Every structure is written in structure tokens, then in C-alpha cells.
Chimera marker file (.cmm) of the C-alpha trace (Angstrom):
<marker_set name="trace">
<marker id="1" x="0.000" y="0.000" z="0.000" r="1" g="1" b="0" radius="0.5"/>
<marker id="2" x="2.757" y="2.472" z="0.933" r="1" g="1" b="0" radius="0.5"/>
<marker id="3" x="4.562" y="1.920" z="-2.347" r="1" g="1" b="0" radius="0.5"/>
<marker id="4" x="1.433" y="2.554" z="-4.380" r="1" g="1" b="0" radius="0.5"/>
<marker id="5" x="0.743" y="5.752" z="-2.453" r="1" g="1" b="0" radius="0.5"/>
<marker id="6" x="4.288" y="7.046" z="-3.009" r="1" g="1" b="0" radius="0.5"/>
<marker id="7" x="4.084" y="6.225" z="-6.701" r="1" g="1" b="0" radius="0.5"/>
<marker id="8" x="0.665" y="7.873" z="-7.026" r="1" g="1" b="0" radius="0.5"/>
<marker id="9" x="1.854" y="11.067" z="-5.323" r="1" g="1" b="0" radius="0.5"/>
<marker id="10" x="5.011" y="11.151" z="-7.435" r="1" g="1" b="0" radius="0.5"/>
<marker id="11" x="3.079" y="10.679" z="-10.669" r="1" g="1" b="0" radius="0.5"/>
<marker id="12" x="0.542" y="13.335" z="-9.681" r="1" g="1" b="0" radius="0.5"/>
<marker id="13" x="3.474" y="15.758" z="-9.479" r="1" g="1" b="0" radius="0.5"/>
<marker id="14" x="4.679" y="14.443" z="-12.837" r="1" g="1" b="0" radius="0.5"/>
<marker id="15" x="8.036" y="13.475" z="-11.363" r="1" g="1" b="0" radius="0.5"/>
<marker id="16" x="10.400" y="10.680" z="-12.221" r="1" g="1" b="0" radius="0.5"/>
<marker id="17" x="11.737" y="8.350" z="-9.564" r="1" g="1" b="0" radius="0.5"/>
<marker id="18" x="15.155" y="9.918" z="-10.101" r="1" g="1" b="0" radius="0.5"/>
<marker id="19" x="13.792" y="13.422" z="-9.449" r="1" g="1" b="0" radius="0.5"/>
<marker id="20" x="12.097" y="12.295" z="-6.248" r="1" g="1" b="0" radius="0.5"/>
<marker id="21" x="15.259" y="10.555" z="-5.088" r="1" g="1" b="0" radius="0.5"/>
<marker id="22" x="17.218" y="13.765" z="-5.641" r="1" g="1" b="0" radius="0.5"/>
<marker id="23" x="14.644" y="15.852" z="-3.731" r="1" g="1" b="0" radius="0.5"/>
<marker id="24" x="14.718" y="13.466" z="-0.762" r="1" g="1" b="0" radius="0.5"/>
<marker id="25" x="18.496" y="12.940" z="-0.963" r="1" g="1" b="0" radius="0.5"/>
<marker id="26" x="18.247" y="9.166" z="-1.319" r="1" g="1" b="0" radius="0.5"/>
<marker id="27" x="19.282" y="6.780" z="-4.063" r="1" g="1" b="0" radius="0.5"/>
<marker id="28" x="17.133" y="5.923" z="-7.059" r="1" g="1" b="0" radius="0.5"/>
<marker id="29" x="17.113" y="2.289" z="-5.839" r="1" g="1" b="0" radius="0.5"/>
<marker id="30" x="15.598" y="3.438" z="-2.536" r="1" g="1" b="0" radius="0.5"/>
<marker id="31" x="12.631" y="5.042" z="-4.301" r="1" g="1" b="0" radius="0.5"/>
<marker id="32" x="12.271" y="2.049" z="-6.626" r="1" g="1" b="0" radius="0.5"/>
<marker id="33" x="12.245" y="-0.369" z="-3.684" r="1" g="1" b="0" radius="0.5"/>
<marker id="34" x="9.671" y="1.750" z="-1.819" r="1" g="1" b="0" radius="0.5"/>
<marker id="35" x="7.369" y="1.830" z="-4.842" r="1" g="1" b="0" radius="0.5"/>
<marker id="36" x="7.764" y="-1.913" z="-5.407" r="1" g="1" b="0" radius="0.5"/>
<marker id="37" x="7.006" y="-2.545" z="-1.714" r="1" g="1" b="0" radius="0.5"/>
<marker id="38" x="10.367" y="-4.277" z="-1.403" r="1" g="1" b="0" radius="0.5"/>
<marker id="39" x="11.398" y="-1.892" z="1.418" r="1" g="1" b="0" radius="0.5"/>
<marker id="40" x="9.289" y="0.088" z="3.847" r="1" g="1" b="0" radius="0.5"/>
<marker id="41" x="10.334" y="3.674" z="4.525" r="1" g="1" b="0" radius="0.5"/>
<marker id="42" x="11.592" y="4.505" z="8.006" r="1" g="1" b="0" radius="0.5"/>
<marker id="43" x="9.464" y="6.868" z="10.086" r="1" g="1" b="0" radius="0.5"/>
<marker id="44" x="11.636" y="9.885" z="9.271" r="1" g="1" b="0" radius="0.5"/>
<marker id="45" x="11.229" y="9.169" z="5.547" r="1" g="1" b="0" radius="0.5"/>
<marker id="46" x="7.443" y="8.881" z="5.829" r="1" g="1" b="0" radius="0.5"/>
<marker id="47" x="7.468" y="12.288" z="7.517" r="1" g="1" b="0" radius="0.5"/>
<marker id="48" x="9.724" y="13.679" z="4.773" r="1" g="1" b="0" radius="0.5"/>
<marker id="49" x="7.417" y="12.274" z="2.085" r="1" g="1" b="0" radius="0.5"/>
<marker id="50" x="4.334" y="13.697" z="3.824" r="1" g="1" b="0" radius="0.5"/>
<marker id="51" x="5.929" y="17.136" z="4.052" r="1" g="1" b="0" radius="0.5"/>
<marker id="52" x="7.216" y="17.046" z="0.490" r="1" g="1" b="0" radius="0.5"/>
<marker id="53" x="3.874" y="16.005" z="-1.010" r="1" g="1" b="0" radius="0.5"/>
<marker id="54" x="1.854" y="18.063" z="1.510" r="1" g="1" b="0" radius="0.5"/>
<marker id="55" x="-0.283" y="15.125" z="2.636" r="1" g="1" b="0" radius="0.5"/>
<marker id="56" x="-0.990" y="13.373" z="5.905" r="1" g="1" b="0" radius="0.5"/>
<marker id="57" x="1.362" y="10.545" z="6.845" r="1" g="1" b="0" radius="0.5"/>
<marker id="58" x="-1.820" y="8.561" z="7.512" r="1" g="1" b="0" radius="0.5"/>
<marker id="59" x="-2.531" y="8.729" z="3.783" r="1" g="1" b="0" radius="0.5"/>
<marker id="60" x="0.929" y="7.433" z="2.877" r="1" g="1" b="0" radius="0.5"/>
<marker id="61" x="0.543" y="4.610" z="5.411" r="1" g="1" b="0" radius="0.5"/>
<marker id="62" x="-2.837" y="3.635" z="3.961" r="1" g="1" b="0" radius="0.5"/>
<marker id="63" x="-4.775" y="4.424" z="7.142" r="1" g="1" b="0" radius="0.5"/>
<marker id="64" x="-7.013" y="6.905" z="5.342" r="1" g="1" b="0" radius="0.5"/>
<marker id="65" x="-8.038" y="7.197" z="1.706" r="1" g="1" b="0" radius="0.5"/>
<marker id="66" x="-7.917" y="10.979" z="1.529" r="1" g="1" b="0" radius="0.5"/>
<marker id="67" x="-4.639" y="12.684" z="0.682" r="1" g="1" b="0" radius="0.5"/>
<marker id="68" x="-5.391" y="15.433" z="3.207" r="1" g="1" b="0" radius="0.5"/>
<marker id="69" x="-3.230" y="18.511" z="2.636" r="1" g="1" b="0" radius="0.5"/>
<marker id="70" x="-1.272" y="19.304" z="5.780" r="1" g="1" b="0" radius="0.5"/>
<marker id="71" x="-2.516" y="22.887" z="5.689" r="1" g="1" b="0" radius="0.5"/>
<marker id="72" x="-6.208" y="22.048" z="5.116" r="1" g="1" b="0" radius="0.5"/>
<marker id="73" x="-7.507" y="20.155" z="8.132" r="1" g="1" b="0" radius="0.5"/>
<marker id="74" x="-11.142" y="20.734" z="7.143" r="1" g="1" b="0" radius="0.5"/>
<marker id="75" x="-10.608" y="18.379" z="4.194" r="1" g="1" b="0" radius="0.5"/>
<marker id="76" x="-10.533" y="15.490" z="6.695" r="1" g="1" b="0" radius="0.5"/>
<marker id="77" x="-14.279" y="15.004" z="6.402" r="1" g="1" b="0" radius="0.5"/>
<marker id="78" x="-14.025" y="14.028" z="2.731" r="1" g="1" b="0" radius="0.5"/>
<marker id="79" x="-13.205" y="10.485" z="1.622" r="1" g="1" b="0" radius="0.5"/>
<marker id="80" x="-11.607" y="10.013" z="-1.780" r="1" g="1" b="0" radius="0.5"/>
<marker id="81" x="-10.628" y="6.607" z="-3.029" r="1" g="1" b="0" radius="0.5"/>
<marker id="82" x="-7.610" y="6.523" z="-5.292" r="1" g="1" b="0" radius="0.5"/>
<marker id="83" x="-8.335" y="4.908" z="-8.636" r="1" g="1" b="0" radius="0.5"/>
<marker id="84" x="-5.385" y="4.162" z="-10.940" r="1" g="1" b="0" radius="0.5"/>
<marker id="85" x="-5.571" y="5.897" z="-14.310" r="1" g="1" b="0" radius="0.5"/>
<marker id="86" x="-5.803" y="2.544" z="-16.109" r="1" g="1" b="0" radius="0.5"/>
<marker id="87" x="-9.218" y="2.003" z="-14.512" r="1" g="1" b="0" radius="0.5"/>
<marker id="88" x="-10.581" y="5.294" z="-15.788" r="1" g="1" b="0" radius="0.5"/>
<marker id="89" x="-10.582" y="4.120" z="-19.418" r="1" g="1" b="0" radius="0.5"/>
<marker id="90" x="-13.555" y="1.762" z="-19.274" r="1" g="1" b="0" radius="0.5"/>
<marker id="91" x="-16.941" y="2.282" z="-17.621" r="1" g="1" b="0" radius="0.5"/>
<marker id="92" x="-17.189" y="-1.445" z="-16.809" r="1" g="1" b="0" radius="0.5"/>
<marker id="93" x="-13.728" y="-1.479" z="-15.223" r="1" g="1" b="0" radius="0.5"/>
<marker id="94" x="-14.505" y="1.624" z="-13.126" r="1" g="1" b="0" radius="0.5"/>
<marker id="95" x="-17.735" y="0.035" z="-11.904" r="1" g="1" b="0" radius="0.5"/>
<marker id="96" x="-15.981" y="-3.252" z="-11.048" r="1" g="1" b="0" radius="0.5"/>
<marker id="97" x="-13.196" y="-1.412" z="-9.230" r="1" g="1" b="0" radius="0.5"/>
<marker id="98" x="-15.677" y="0.633" z="-7.190" r="1" g="1" b="0" radius="0.5"/>
<marker id="99" x="-17.576" y="-2.547" z="-6.284" r="1" g="1" b="0" radius="0.5"/>
<marker id="100" x="-14.374" y="-4.174" z="-5.058" r="1" g="1" b="0" radius="0.5"/>
<marker id="101" x="-13.437" y="-1.085" z="-3.017" r="1" g="1" b="0" radius="0.5"/>
<marker id="102" x="-16.858" y="-1.017" z="-1.369" r="1" g="1" b="0" radius="0.5"/>
<marker id="103" x="-16.602" y="-4.734" z="-0.575" r="1" g="1" b="0" radius="0.5"/>
<marker id="104" x="-13.164" y="-4.290" z="0.992" r="1" g="1" b="0" radius="0.5"/>
<marker id="105" x="-14.439" y="-1.368" z="3.078" r="1" g="1" b="0" radius="0.5"/>
<marker id="106" x="-17.401" y="-3.474" z="4.216" r="1" g="1" b="0" radius="0.5"/>
<marker id="107" x="-15.191" y="-6.432" z="5.179" r="1" g="1" b="0" radius="0.5"/>
<marker id="108" x="-12.715" y="-4.142" z="6.925" r="1" g="1" b="0" radius="0.5"/>
<marker id="109" x="-15.481" y="-2.567" z="9.036" r="1" g="1" b="0" radius="0.5"/>
<marker id="110" x="-16.657" y="-6.031" z="10.157" r="1" g="1" b="0" radius="0.5"/>
<marker id="111" x="-13.386" y="-6.677" z="11.991" r="1" g="1" b="0" radius="0.5"/>
<link id1="1" id2="2" r="1" g="1" b="0" radius="0.2"/>
<link id1="2" id2="3" r="1" g="1" b="0" radius="0.2"/>
<link id1="3" id2="4" r="1" g="1" b="0" radius="0.2"/>
<link id1="4" id2="5" r="1" g="1" b="0" radius="0.2"/>
<link id1="5" id2="6" r="1" g="1" b="0" radius="0.2"/>
<link id1="6" id2="7" r="1" g="1" b="0" radius="0.2"/>
<link id1="7" id2="8" r="1" g="1" b="0" radius="0.2"/>
<link id1="8" id2="9" r="1" g="1" b="0" radius="0.2"/>
<link id1="9" id2="10" r="1" g="1" b="0" radius="0.2"/>
<link id1="10" id2="11" r="1" g="1" b="0" radius="0.2"/>
<link id1="11" id2="12" r="1" g="1" b="0" radius="0.2"/>
<link id1="12" id2="13" r="1" g="1" b="0" radius="0.2"/>
<link id1="13" id2="14" r="1" g="1" b="0" radius="0.2"/>
<link id1="14" id2="15" r="1" g="1" b="0" radius="0.2"/>
<link id1="15" id2="16" r="1" g="1" b="0" radius="0.2"/>
<link id1="16" id2="17" r="1" g="1" b="0" radius="0.2"/>
<link id1="17" id2="18" r="1" g="1" b="0" radius="0.2"/>
<link id1="18" id2="19" r="1" g="1" b="0" radius="0.2"/>
<link id1="19" id2="20" r="1" g="1" b="0" radius="0.2"/>
<link id1="20" id2="21" r="1" g="1" b="0" radius="0.2"/>
<link id1="21" id2="22" r="1" g="1" b="0" radius="0.2"/>
<link id1="22" id2="23" r="1" g="1" b="0" radius="0.2"/>
<link id1="23" id2="24" r="1" g="1" b="0" radius="0.2"/>
<link id1="24" id2="25" r="1" g="1" b="0" radius="0.2"/>
<link id1="25" id2="26" r="1" g="1" b="0" radius="0.2"/>
<link id1="26" id2="27" r="1" g="1" b="0" radius="0.2"/>
<link id1="27" id2="28" r="1" g="1" b="0" radius="0.2"/>
<link id1="28" id2="29" r="1" g="1" b="0" radius="0.2"/>
<link id1="29" id2="30" r="1" g="1" b="0" radius="0.2"/>
<link id1="30" id2="31" r="1" g="1" b="0" radius="0.2"/>
<link id1="31" id2="32" r="1" g="1" b="0" radius="0.2"/>
<link id1="32" id2="33" r="1" g="1" b="0" radius="0.2"/>
<link id1="33" id2="34" r="1" g="1" b="0" radius="0.2"/>
<link id1="34" id2="35" r="1" g="1" b="0" radius="0.2"/>
<link id1="35" id2="36" r="1" g="1" b="0" radius="0.2"/>
<link id1="36" id2="37" r="1" g="1" b="0" radius="0.2"/>
<link id1="37" id2="38" r="1" g="1" b="0" radius="0.2"/>
<link id1="38" id2="39" r="1" g="1" b="0" radius="0.2"/>
<link id1="39" id2="40" r="1" g="1" b="0" radius="0.2"/>
<link id1="40" id2="41" r="1" g="1" b="0" radius="0.2"/>
<link id1="41" id2="42" r="1" g="1" b="0" radius="0.2"/>
<link id1="42" id2="43" r="1" g="1" b="0" radius="0.2"/>
<link id1="43" id2="44" r="1" g="1" b="0" radius="0.2"/>
<link id1="44" id2="45" r="1" g="1" b="0" radius="0.2"/>
<link id1="45" id2="46" r="1" g="1" b="0" radius="0.2"/>
<link id1="46" id2="47" r="1" g="1" b="0" radius="0.2"/>
<link id1="47" id2="48" r="1" g="1" b="0" radius="0.2"/>
<link id1="48" id2="49" r="1" g="1" b="0" radius="0.2"/>
<link id1="49" id2="50" r="1" g="1" b="0" radius="0.2"/>
<link id1="50" id2="51" r="1" g="1" b="0" radius="0.2"/>
<link id1="51" id2="52" r="1" g="1" b="0" radius="0.2"/>
<link id1="52" id2="53" r="1" g="1" b="0" radius="0.2"/>
<link id1="53" id2="54" r="1" g="1" b="0" radius="0.2"/>
<link id1="54" id2="55" r="1" g="1" b="0" radius="0.2"/>
<link id1="55" id2="56" r="1" g="1" b="0" radius="0.2"/>
<link id1="56" id2="57" r="1" g="1" b="0" radius="0.2"/>
<link id1="57" id2="58" r="1" g="1" b="0" radius="0.2"/>
<link id1="58" id2="59" r="1" g="1" b="0" radius="0.2"/>
<link id1="59" id2="60" r="1" g="1" b="0" radius="0.2"/>
<link id1="60" id2="61" r="1" g="1" b="0" radius="0.2"/>
<link id1="61" id2="62" r="1" g="1" b="0" radius="0.2"/>
<link id1="62" id2="63" r="1" g="1" b="0" radius="0.2"/>
<link id1="63" id2="64" r="1" g="1" b="0" radius="0.2"/>
<link id1="64" id2="65" r="1" g="1" b="0" radius="0.2"/>
<link id1="65" id2="66" r="1" g="1" b="0" radius="0.2"/>
<link id1="66" id2="67" r="1" g="1" b="0" radius="0.2"/>
<link id1="67" id2="68" r="1" g="1" b="0" radius="0.2"/>
<link id1="68" id2="69" r="1" g="1" b="0" radius="0.2"/>
<link id1="69" id2="70" r="1" g="1" b="0" radius="0.2"/>
<link id1="70" id2="71" r="1" g="1" b="0" radius="0.2"/>
<link id1="71" id2="72" r="1" g="1" b="0" radius="0.2"/>
<link id1="72" id2="73" r="1" g="1" b="0" radius="0.2"/>
<link id1="73" id2="74" r="1" g="1" b="0" radius="0.2"/>
<link id1="74" id2="75" r="1" g="1" b="0" radius="0.2"/>
<link id1="75" id2="76" r="1" g="1" b="0" radius="0.2"/>
<link id1="76" id2="77" r="1" g="1" b="0" radius="0.2"/>
<link id1="77" id2="78" r="1" g="1" b="0" radius="0.2"/>
<link id1="78" id2="79" r="1" g="1" b="0" radius="0.2"/>
<link id1="79" id2="80" r="1" g="1" b="0" radius="0.2"/>
<link id1="80" id2="81" r="1" g="1" b="0" radius="0.2"/>
<link id1="81" id2="82" r="1" g="1" b="0" radius="0.2"/>
<link id1="82" id2="83" r="1" g="1" b="0" radius="0.2"/>
<link id1="83" id2="84" r="1" g="1" b="0" radius="0.2"/>
<link id1="84" id2="85" r="1" g="1" b="0" radius="0.2"/>
<link id1="85" id2="86" r="1" g="1" b="0" radius="0.2"/>
<link id1="86" id2="87" r="1" g="1" b="0" radius="0.2"/>
<link id1="87" id2="88" r="1" g="1" b="0" radius="0.2"/>
<link id1="88" id2="89" r="1" g="1" b="0" radius="0.2"/>
<link id1="89" id2="90" r="1" g="1" b="0" radius="0.2"/>
<link id1="90" id2="91" r="1" g="1" b="0" radius="0.2"/>
<link id1="91" id2="92" r="1" g="1" b="0" radius="0.2"/>
<link id1="92" id2="93" r="1" g="1" b="0" radius="0.2"/>
<link id1="93" id2="94" r="1" g="1" b="0" radius="0.2"/>
<link id1="94" id2="95" r="1" g="1" b="0" radius="0.2"/>
<link id1="95" id2="96" r="1" g="1" b="0" radius="0.2"/>
<link id1="96" id2="97" r="1" g="1" b="0" radius="0.2"/>
<link id1="97" id2="98" r="1" g="1" b="0" radius="0.2"/>
<link id1="98" id2="99" r="1" g="1" b="0" radius="0.2"/>
<link id1="99" id2="100" r="1" g="1" b="0" radius="0.2"/>
<link id1="100" id2="101" r="1" g="1" b="0" radius="0.2"/>
<link id1="101" id2="102" r="1" g="1" b="0" radius="0.2"/>
<link id1="102" id2="103" r="1" g="1" b="0" radius="0.2"/>
<link id1="103" id2="104" r="1" g="1" b="0" radius="0.2"/>
<link id1="104" id2="105" r="1" g="1" b="0" radius="0.2"/>
<link id1="105" id2="106" r="1" g="1" b="0" radius="0.2"/>
<link id1="106" id2="107" r="1" g="1" b="0" radius="0.2"/>
<link id1="107" id2="108" r="1" g="1" b="0" radius="0.2"/>
<link id1="108" id2="109" r="1" g="1" b="0" radius="0.2"/>
<link id1="109" id2="110" r="1" g="1" b="0" radius="0.2"/>
<link id1="110" id2="111" r="1" g="1" b="0" radius="0.2"/>
</marker_set>
């Protein structure tokens, strides 16, 4: 989940992995491993990512589905579900994806 969130935020800023690595002063491999979920960022790196992308660390960690801007606390009441761009191409795929998301939310709330 963390890797997908980092990749999503990076792509939203239209950045390459190399550019993000340079901004955060880490190696390209580090960013690649984060995005592939091969390594999990340390706490200080999650904080750095949250500050850089201006989102809550809870969003990066997958605890919430809203990339709440750090300077807009009132946005916390909204709930946006990230949908990869590939799923936006087909109406049937979007509907199936939304159904799966709702099912996962339902199952998660049963715990």
C-alpha cells in the first residue's frame, strides 16, 4: 500500500523516480524499492514524504483514503478513493473497481 501511495503522489506531481530521489536525498534504488514494496520507509522518511507532497502521513501509510493537505484540516471530512488511471478508461472497469473497493471497506469494518 505504501509503495502505491508514493508512486501515485510522485506521478501526480509528474516526477520521475530519479527526481524524487534527488529531492529526498536518497538513491534511485531506494525510491524504486519503496514503490515496489520491497522496502518500507523509516518513520523519518514517511514524515519527509508527507511534508514534500503536503499530505498526511496517515494517507501514505494507507490508514485513510484521503490525501489530506497538511494545511487544510477541514478536508478530513471528505473520503476520496484513489483509482489508478488505467481504470478510468472503461466504464465497466470503473464500476468493477468501485464494487471491489466497497466490498473491501465493508469487510474491513466487520473486523
